[in-house]
TORKE-515307 format. One record per residue (C-alpha): residue number from 1; x, y, z; residue in one letter. Coordinates in steps of 0.1 Angstrom, whole numbers. Layout:
N
(NUM,(X,Y,Z),A)
...
This chain:
301
(1,(690,234,-1179),X)
(2,(686,198,-1191),X)
(3,(693,174,-1162),X)
(4,(698,137,-1165),X)
(5,(686,115,-1136),X)
(6,(700,80,-1135),X)
(7,(677,56,-1117),X)
(8,(651,83,-1123),X)
(9,(620,60,-1123),X)
(10,(627,51,-1087),X)
(11,(616,67,-1055),X)
(12,(641,96,-1050),X)
(13,(644,100,-1088),X)
(14,(607,106,-1092),X)
(15,(606,133,-1065),X)
(16,(638,149,-1079),X)
(17,(623,150,-1114),X)
(18,(592,166,-1099),X)
(19,(613,192,-1081),X)
(20,(634,200,-1112),X)
(21,(604,204,-1134),X)
(22,(587,228,-1110),X)
(23,(619,249,-1111),X)
(24,(617,251,-1149),X)
(25,(644,226,-1158),X)
(26,(640,198,-1184),X)
(27,(645,162,-1174),X)
(28,(659,131,-1190),X)
(29,(655,98,-1172),X)
(30,(679,69,-1176),X)
(31,(667,37,-1159),X)
(32,(670,-1,-1164),X)
(33,(634,-6,-1155),X)
(34,(604,4,-1176),X)
(35,(576,4,-1150),X)
(36,(564,40,-1145),X)
(37,(536,33,-1120),X)
(38,(555,49,-1090),X)
(39,(569,77,-1112),X)
(40,(535,86,-1126),X)
(41,(519,86,-1091),X)
(42,(545,112,-1080),X)
(43,(550,134,-1110),X)
(44,(522,156,-1122),X)
(45,(505,143,-1153),X)
(46,(508,177,-1170),X)
(47,(546,176,-1167),X)
(48,(551,140,-1179),X)
(49,(552,151,-1216),X)
(50,(582,172,-1209),X)
(51,(602,142,-1196),X)
(52,(624,121,-1219),X)
(53,(628,85,-1207),X)
(54,(657,62,-1219),X)
(55,(660,26,-1209),X)
(56,(695,13,-1202),X)
(57,(719,-3,-1178),X)
(58,(742,19,-1158),X)
(59,(769,-8,-1162),X)
(60,(768,-2,-1200),X)
(61,(793,26,-1207),X)
(62,(781,34,-1242),X)
(63,(745,37,-1230),X)
(64,(755,60,-1202),X)
(65,(775,81,-1225),X)
(66,(746,85,-1249),X)
(67,(723,94,-1220),X)
(68,(746,121,-1207),X)
(69,(752,137,-1241),X)
(70,(733,170,-1243),X)
(71,(727,173,-1206),X)
(72,(742,201,-1185),X)
(73,(739,184,-1151),X)
(74,(735,149,-1137),X)
(75,(717,135,-1107),X)
(76,(732,100,-1103),X)
(77,(709,77,-1082),X)
(78,(711,44,-1100),X)
(79,(723,17,-1076),X)
(80,(716,-16,-1059),X)
(81,(709,-14,-1022),X)
(82,(724,-32,-991),X)
(83,(706,-65,-994),X)
(84,(715,-70,-1031),X)
(85,(751,-59,-1025),X)
(86,(754,-83,-996),X)
(87,(740,-112,-1016),X)
(88,(760,-105,-1048),X)
(89,(790,-82,-1041),X)
(90,(803,-84,-1077),X)
(91,(770,-72,-1091),X)
(92,(770,-45,-1064),X)
(93,(804,-33,-1076),X)
(94,(794,-34,-1113),X)
(95,(764,-12,-1106),X)
(96,(775,10,-1078),X)
(97,(812,15,-1085),X)
(98,(817,8,-1122),X)
(99,(783,25,-1130),X)
(100,(794,56,-1112),X)
(101,(827,57,-1131),X)
(102,(807,55,-1163),X)
(103,(787,86,-1152),X)
(104,(817,106,-1143),X)
(105,(836,97,-1174),X)
(106,(807,106,-1196),X)
(107,(802,139,-1176),X)
(108,(838,148,-1182),X)
(109,(836,139,-1219),X)
(110,(804,160,-1225),X)
(111,(813,190,-1204),X)
(112,(787,186,-1177),X)
(113,(786,215,-1153),X)
(114,(778,195,-1122),X)
(115,(771,160,-1108),X)
(116,(750,153,-1077),X)
(117,(753,117,-1067),X)
(118,(739,95,-1040),X)
(119,(765,85,-1014),X)
(120,(751,72,-981),X)
(121,(753,73,-943),X)
(122,(764,37,-947),X)
(123,(799,51,-953),X)
(124,(800,53,-915),X)
(125,(803,26,-890),X)
(126,(777,22,-863),X)
(127,(794,43,-836),X)
(128,(811,72,-855),X)
(129,(792,96,-878),X)
(130,(822,117,-886),X)
(131,(850,94,-898),X)
(132,(839,70,-926),X)
(133,(844,33,-917),X)
(134,(818,13,-936),X)
(135,(806,-21,-923),X)
(136,(789,-32,-955),X)
(137,(798,-37,-992),X)
(138,(773,-10,-1000),X)
(139,(789,15,-977),X)
(140,(824,6,-991),X)
(141,(811,12,-1027),X)
(142,(797,46,-1017),X)
(143,(829,56,-1000),X)
(144,(848,46,-1031),X)
(145,(826,68,-1052),X)
(146,(834,98,-1031),X)
(147,(871,92,-1038),X)
(148,(862,88,-1075),X)
(149,(845,122,-1075),X)
(150,(876,139,-1059),X)
(151,(898,124,-1085),X)
(152,(877,138,-1113),X)
(153,(878,172,-1097),X)
(154,(916,170,-1094),X)
(155,(921,156,-1129),X)
(156,(894,172,-1149),X)
(157,(878,200,-1129),X)
(158,(845,182,-1128),X)
(159,(823,197,-1100),X)
(160,(803,173,-1078),X)
(161,(784,169,-1046),X)
(162,(779,135,-1030),X)
(163,(750,133,-1006),X)
(164,(748,109,-977),X)
(165,(712,103,-966),X)
(166,(703,82,-936),X)
(167,(667,68,-937),X)
(168,(648,85,-965),X)
(169,(610,81,-961),X)
(170,(579,93,-978),X)
(171,(554,84,-1006),X)
(172,(568,57,-1029),X)
(173,(596,43,-1007),X)
(174,(594,5,-1011),X)
(175,(629,-11,-1014),X)
(176,(656,-17,-989),X)
(177,(657,-22,-951),X)
(178,(653,15,-944),X)
(179,(621,15,-964),X)
(180,(604,-1,-934),X)
(181,(593,31,-917),X)
(182,(575,41,-949),X)
(183,(560,6,-953),X)
(184,(547,8,-918),X)
(185,(530,42,-927),X)
(186,(515,26,-957),X)
(187,(502,-4,-938),X)
(188,(486,20,-913),X)
(189,(469,40,-940),X)
(190,(456,8,-957),X)
(191,(445,-9,-925),X)
(192,(472,-36,-926),X)
(193,(499,-46,-902),X)
(194,(537,-42,-904),X)
(195,(568,-48,-884),X)
(196,(598,-26,-889),X)
(197,(629,-48,-890),X)
(198,(652,-26,-870),X)
(199,(651,-6,-838),X)
(200,(670,23,-823),X)
(201,(676,58,-837),X)
(202,(683,70,-873),X)
(203,(680,102,-892),X)
(204,(645,103,-907),X)
(205,(647,124,-939),X)
(206,(615,132,-958),X)
(207,(619,126,-995),X)
(208,(607,160,-1008),X)
(209,(635,176,-988),X)
(210,(661,151,-1001),X)
(211,(649,156,-1037),X)
(212,(652,194,-1034),X)
(213,(687,190,-1021),X)
(214,(697,167,-1050),X)
(215,(682,191,-1075),X)
(216,(700,221,-1060),X)
(217,(733,203,-1057),X)
(218,(731,193,-1094),X)
(219,(721,227,-1108),X)
(220,(741,249,-1084),X)
(221,(772,227,-1080),X)
(222,(800,245,-1062),X)
(223,(836,243,-1074),X)
(224,(851,212,-1059),X)
(225,(842,176,-1050),X)
(226,(821,176,-1018),X)
(227,(804,150,-997),X)
(228,(777,161,-973),X)
(229,(758,141,-947),X)
(230,(720,144,-944),X)
(231,(707,139,-909),X)
(232,(671,149,-913),X)
(233,(654,145,-879),X)
(234,(671,121,-855),X)
(235,(644,97,-843),X)
(236,(640,63,-827),X)
(237,(616,37,-842),X)
(238,(594,43,-811),X)
(239,(592,80,-823),X)
(240,(582,68,-858),X)
(241,(555,45,-843),X)
(242,(542,73,-822),X)
(243,(540,96,-852),X)
(244,(521,69,-871),X)
(245,(496,63,-843),X)
(246,(491,101,-840),X)
(247,(475,98,-874),X)
(248,(461,62,-871),X)
(249,(455,55,-834),X)
(250,(447,18,-839),X)
(251,(476,12,-864),X)
(252,(489,-24,-861),X)
(253,(526,-15,-864),X)
(254,(557,-24,-844),X)
(255,(595,-25,-845),X)
(256,(618,-54,-838),X)
(257,(654,-63,-846),X)
(258,(689,-49,-843),X)
(259,(699,-13,-849),X)
(260,(711,-2,-883),X)
(261,(748,-8,-892),X)
(262,(756,29,-896),X)
(263,(758,58,-872),X)
(264,(725,75,-863),X)
(265,(740,109,-855),X)
(266,(758,125,-885),X)
(267,(767,162,-890),X)
(268,(745,181,-914),X)
(269,(760,215,-906),X)
(270,(784,216,-935),X)
(271,(755,210,-959),X)
(272,(736,240,-946),X)
(273,(768,261,-948),X)
(274,(771,254,-985),X)
(275,(734,255,-993),X)
(276,(716,278,-969),X)
(277,(679,279,-966),X)
(278,(672,242,-971),X)
(279,(638,229,-961),X)
(280,(637,202,-934),X)
(281,(603,186,-927),X)
(282,(596,174,-891),X)
(283,(588,137,-887),X)
(284,(552,144,-877),X)
(285,(545,164,-908),X)
(286,(563,139,-931),X)
(287,(544,110,-916),X)
(288,(511,129,-920),X)
(289,(518,136,-957),X)
(290,(529,100,-963),X)
(291,(498,84,-947),X)
(292,(476,109,-966),X)
(293,(493,98,-999),X)
(294,(486,61,-993),X)
(295,(451,68,-982),X)
(296,(445,86,-1016),X)
(297,(461,59,-1036),X)
(298,(442,31,-1018),X)
(299,(409,50,-1025),X)
(300,(415,49,-1062),X)
(301,(426,13,-1065),X)
């Protein structure tokens, strides 16, 4: 199956491409950026020749339509994150909302079999992980996209799965406030210091697990328009710091600041009911793998 990944040169996109390639699928990347440094650090060199990369803007309907043509499934990850959406809500809407409409419209036009798209735990408020009530522009955009997906199922029979990760961490995570746990792991591996800018609990979701779920949702999309929450392992930032120090005892890392603006506890059970047998990596193992990755990359620089 040929699968398009929008935002595919980014963190989750690279890991999703790696997963799809290992399962025998072909991959087309659509991304506004051209820097492949992160992507090439994650995807095996032997597989890179099988990947088609197209540069373009998700807010450009014609470019999106051209990228979707010839693909049987789509993983839609292209977005701007909370800080950018807060600073420029109109830009956030063009990318996160209009861009998603372009993906669904092109998928309908070209007979795509399934779309897996990135929603977010930010659709929830800070105290309720069941009923969506976003407190940020970013969360509002993501909730809008879930409604868009339902409308395309009702109007066109287009299958989709929206996935709502909490704090995705692992090798390559560099952008956004919830990148901070990964950046702390990187600092520990490289002998630097880092302060995570939030405290309290969140769902810590290792990127290889998240990528495998996106890949499966796109290539085995059930009939309907679904939105599933991804909890990962519920952990406080103190738990994260302890996991880091278990690998690097003298790590100069700490956490300070308010809790995140979305609920820490969200229900992952419906996801497992639809996709049984999903891998969920414990925090200690994910932290160990992340620190090992950054030790390797630091050694070759």
